[in-house]
C-alpha positions as CSV (number, residue, x, y, z in Angstrom):
1,M,-14.5,-20.5,12.9
2,R,-14.0,-20.6,9.2
3,V,-14.4,-17.5,7.1
4,L,-14.3,-17.0,3.3
5,V,-13.2,-13.6,2.0
6,I,-14.2,-12.9,-1.6
7,E,-12.2,-9.8,-2.5
8,D,-10.2,-9.0,-5.7
9,N,-8.1,-6.2,-4.1
10,H,-5.0,-8.1,-2.8
11,D,-4.1,-5.5,-0.1
12,I,-7.6,-5.4,1.3
13,A,-8.0,-9.2,1.3
14,T,-4.7,-9.6,3.0
15,A,-5.5,-6.9,5.6
16,I,-8.8,-8.6,6.4
17,R,-7.2,-12.0,6.7
18,T,-4.5,-10.7,9.0
19,M,-7.1,-9.0,11.2
20,L,-9.3,-12.0,11.4
21,E,-6.5,-14.5,12.0
22,R,-5.4,-12.3,15.0
23,R,-8.9,-13.0,16.3
24,K,-8.5,-16.7,15.9
25,F,-10.5,-17.1,12.7
26,S,-9.5,-19.5,9.9
27,V,-9.6,-17.5,6.6
28,D,-9.7,-18.5,2.9
29,I,-9.5,-16.0,0.1
30,A,-11.1,-16.0,-3.3
31,S,-10.1,-13.3,-5.8
32,D,-13.1,-13.4,-8.2
33,G,-16.8,-14.1,-8.1
34,E,-16.6,-17.5,-9.9
35,S,-14.0,-19.0,-7.6
36,G,-15.8,-17.5,-4.6
37,L,-19.0,-19.3,-5.6
38,E,-17.1,-22.5,-6.1
39,H,-15.7,-22.3,-2.6
40,L,-19.1,-21.7,-1.1
41,L,-20.6,-24.7,-3.0
42,R,-17.6,-27.0,-2.3
43,E,-16.6,-26.1,1.3
44,I,-18.3,-25.5,4.6
45,Y,-17.9,-22.0,5.9
46,D,-19.3,-20.3,9.0
47,V,-19.5,-16.9,7.3
48,A,-18.4,-15.2,4.1
49,V,-17.4,-11.6,3.3
50,V,-18.3,-10.7,-0.3
51,D,-17.2,-7.6,-2.3
52,I,-19.7,-6.3,-4.9
53,V,-17.3,-5.3,-7.7
54,L,-15.5,-8.6,-8.6
55,P,-14.1,-10.1,-11.8
56,K,-16.1,-12.8,-13.6
57,R,-19.2,-12.5,-11.4
58,D,-20.2,-9.6,-9.2
59,G,-21.3,-9.9,-5.6
60,F,-25.0,-9.5,-6.3
61,S,-24.9,-12.4,-8.8
62,L,-22.8,-14.4,-6.5
63,C,-25.1,-14.1,-3.5
64,R,-28.2,-14.8,-5.7
65,A,-26.6,-17.9,-7.2
66,A,-25.4,-19.2,-3.8
67,R,-28.9,-19.0,-2.3
68,E,-30.5,-20.6,-5.4
69,Q,-28.1,-23.5,-5.0
70,G,-28.9,-24.0,-1.4
71,V,-25.9,-22.3,0.3
72,E,-27.0,-21.2,3.8
73,T,-23.7,-19.6,4.9
74,P,-24.2,-16.1,6.3
75,L,-23.0,-13.5,3.8
76,L,-21.8,-10.0,4.6
77,M,-21.4,-7.6,1.7
78,L,-18.4,-5.3,2.0
79,T,-18.2,-2.6,-0.6
80,A,-17.5,1.1,-1.4
81,R,-21.0,1.5,-2.8
82,D,-23.1,3.3,-0.2
83,A,-26.3,4.1,-2.2
84,I,-29.5,2.9,-0.5
85,E,-30.6,1.1,-3.7
86,D,-27.3,-0.9,-3.6
87,R,-27.8,-2.0,0.0
88,V,-31.4,-3.0,-0.7
89,K,-30.4,-4.9,-3.8
90,G,-27.6,-6.7,-1.9
91,L,-30.0,-7.8,0.9
92,D,-32.6,-8.9,-1.6
93,C,-30.0,-11.0,-3.4
94,G,-29.4,-13.0,-0.3
95,A,-26.9,-11.1,1.8
96,D,-27.4,-11.0,5.5
97,D,-25.5,-7.8,6.3
98,Y,-23.9,-4.9,4.5
99,L,-20.8,-2.9,5.5
100,I,-19.4,0.2,3.7
101,K,-15.7,0.7,2.9
102,P,-13.6,2.2,4.4
103,F,-14.5,0.3,7.6
104,V,-13.1,-0.1,11.1
105,D,-11.6,-3.5,11.9
106,E,-13.6,-3.8,15.1
107,E,-16.9,-3.2,13.4
108,L,-16.2,-5.9,10.7
109,A,-15.2,-8.4,13.4
110,A,-18.3,-7.5,15.5
111,R,-20.6,-7.9,12.6
112,L,-19.1,-11.3,11.7
113,R,-19.5,-12.4,15.3
114,A,-23.1,-11.3,15.3
115,L,-23.7,-13.3,12.1
116,L,-22.0,-16.3,13.7
117,R,-24.3,-16.1,16.7
118,R,-27.3,-15.8,14.5
119,G,-26.2,-18.8,12.5
120,K,-25.8,-20.9,15.6
121,V,-29.5,-20.7,16.4
122,P,-30.8,-24.2,15.5
123,T,-33.2,-24.2,12.6
124,R,-34.4,-27.5,13.8
125,A,-34.8,-28.4,17.5
126,T,-34.4,-32.1,16.5
127,I,-32.1,-33.6,13.9
128,V,-32.9,-37.1,12.6
129,A,-30.6,-39.2,10.5
130,G,-31.9,-42.7,10.1
131,E,-32.2,-44.2,13.6
132,L,-30.1,-41.5,15.1
133,T,-31.9,-38.6,16.8
134,I,-30.3,-35.5,18.3
135,D,-32.2,-33.0,20.5
136,V,-30.3,-29.8,19.9
137,G,-31.9,-27.8,22.7
138,A,-31.6,-30.5,25.3
139,R,-28.1,-31.6,24.1
140,T,-29.1,-35.2,24.1
141,A,-28.8,-38.0,21.5
142,T,-30.4,-41.4,21.0
143,Y,-30.0,-44.3,18.7
144,R,-33.0,-46.6,18.1
145,G,-34.6,-44.8,21.0
146,K,-31.7,-45.7,23.4
147,P,-29.8,-42.8,25.0
148,L,-26.2,-42.1,24.1
149,T,-24.1,-40.9,27.0
150,L,-21.9,-38.2,25.4
151,G,-19.3,-35.7,26.7
152,G,-19.5,-32.1,25.4
153,T,-17.0,-32.6,22.6
154,E,-18.5,-35.9,21.6
155,F,-21.9,-34.3,21.3
156,R,-20.5,-31.4,19.2
157,L,-18.8,-33.8,16.8
158,L,-21.8,-36.0,16.5
159,E,-24.1,-33.0,15.9
160,F,-21.8,-31.6,13.3
161,L,-21.6,-34.9,11.3
162,T,-25.4,-35.4,11.7
163,R,-26.2,-31.9,10.4
164,N,-24.1,-32.7,7.4
165,V,-25.1,-36.3,6.9
166,G,-23.6,-37.9,3.8
167,L,-20.9,-35.3,3.4
168,T,-17.2,-36.3,3.9
169,F,-15.0,-34.0,6.0
170,T,-11.2,-34.0,6.4
171,R,-9.7,-34.1,9.9
172,A,-8.7,-30.5,9.4
173,Q,-12.2,-29.4,8.5
174,I,-13.6,-31.2,11.6
175,L,-11.0,-29.5,13.8
176,E,-12.0,-26.1,12.5
177,H,-15.7,-26.7,13.1
178,V,-15.8,-28.7,16.3
179,W,-12.6,-27.5,18.1
180,D,-11.2,-24.0,18.4
181,Y,-9.1,-22.7,15.5
182,D,-6.0,-22.4,17.7
183,F,-6.4,-26.0,19.0
184,D,-2.9,-27.2,20.1
185,G,-3.7,-30.7,21.2
186,P,-2.5,-34.1,19.7
187,S,-2.8,-34.4,16.0
188,N,-4.9,-37.6,16.2
189,I,-7.6,-36.0,18.4
190,V,-10.3,-36.4,15.7
191,D,-9.5,-40.1,15.3
192,V,-9.7,-40.5,19.1
193,Y,-13.2,-38.9,19.3
194,V,-14.5,-40.7,16.3
195,S,-13.4,-44.0,17.8
196,Q,-15.2,-43.2,21.1
197,L,-18.4,-42.2,19.2
198,R,-18.2,-45.4,17.2
199,K,-18.0,-47.6,20.3
200,K,-21.0,-45.8,21.9
201,L,-23.1,-46.1,18.7
202,A,-22.1,-49.7,18.3
203,A,-23.3,-50.5,21.8
204,R,-26.7,-49.3,20.7
205,G,-26.7,-51.2,17.5
206,G,-25.2,-48.4,15.4
207,K,-22.1,-50.1,14.0
208,G,-21.1,-48.4,10.7
209,V,-22.9,-45.1,11.3
210,I,-19.6,-43.1,11.0
211,V,-17.7,-44.2,8.0
212,T,-14.0,-43.7,7.2
213,V,-13.4,-42.4,3.7
214,W,-9.8,-43.6,3.2
215,G,-7.4,-40.9,2.3
216,V,-9.9,-38.2,3.0
217,G,-11.7,-38.3,6.4
218,Y,-15.0,-39.2,7.9
219,K,-18.7,-39.0,7.1
220,L,-22.0,-40.0,8.9
221,V,-24.5,-42.1,7.0
222,A,-28.2,-42.5,7.7
């Protein structure tokens, strides 16, 4: 899973990264509010840890701006401020959880896992992209009404691309979201599974649904 840590204190940010990477998270760090917001708008993260007191843009403003611009990433505020009014303000600005410094590593990790589980609850039982339909609950997919016979990894890959229709992802980004962070298989595994999906879609009339963006990666088009 991919985590963004927005924290200007280098020692704290490094400690959080080390702790999370030991638990098999993939971690990016932003050291100020503006770059943190840019990361959230540009990249896909499973969860973000946000400090309140940040250079250039504070955590309250960052959370509010992220929500106003459509960012749905779960946000956990991590701060030394323990006043009730600060907690309420943070949650009202769009944060999903709030943890006070100093914190225990296990509690931060547990709260992130809880946010990840919450984020995995499908907001839509059915995802539709053009003539492709995915039933998330039943774990089935059809193209032009015809069923696609998919393995577990094929389904996860197709669901991920369909949820993000029109967006281009690198192979590394696809690995982080569809496979485990510590995946140790062949380097071309994404290409292999994309090829398999393309063949199955083409057999149902869906040639060209998954597009190669040369020099970057892949995207699904409706």
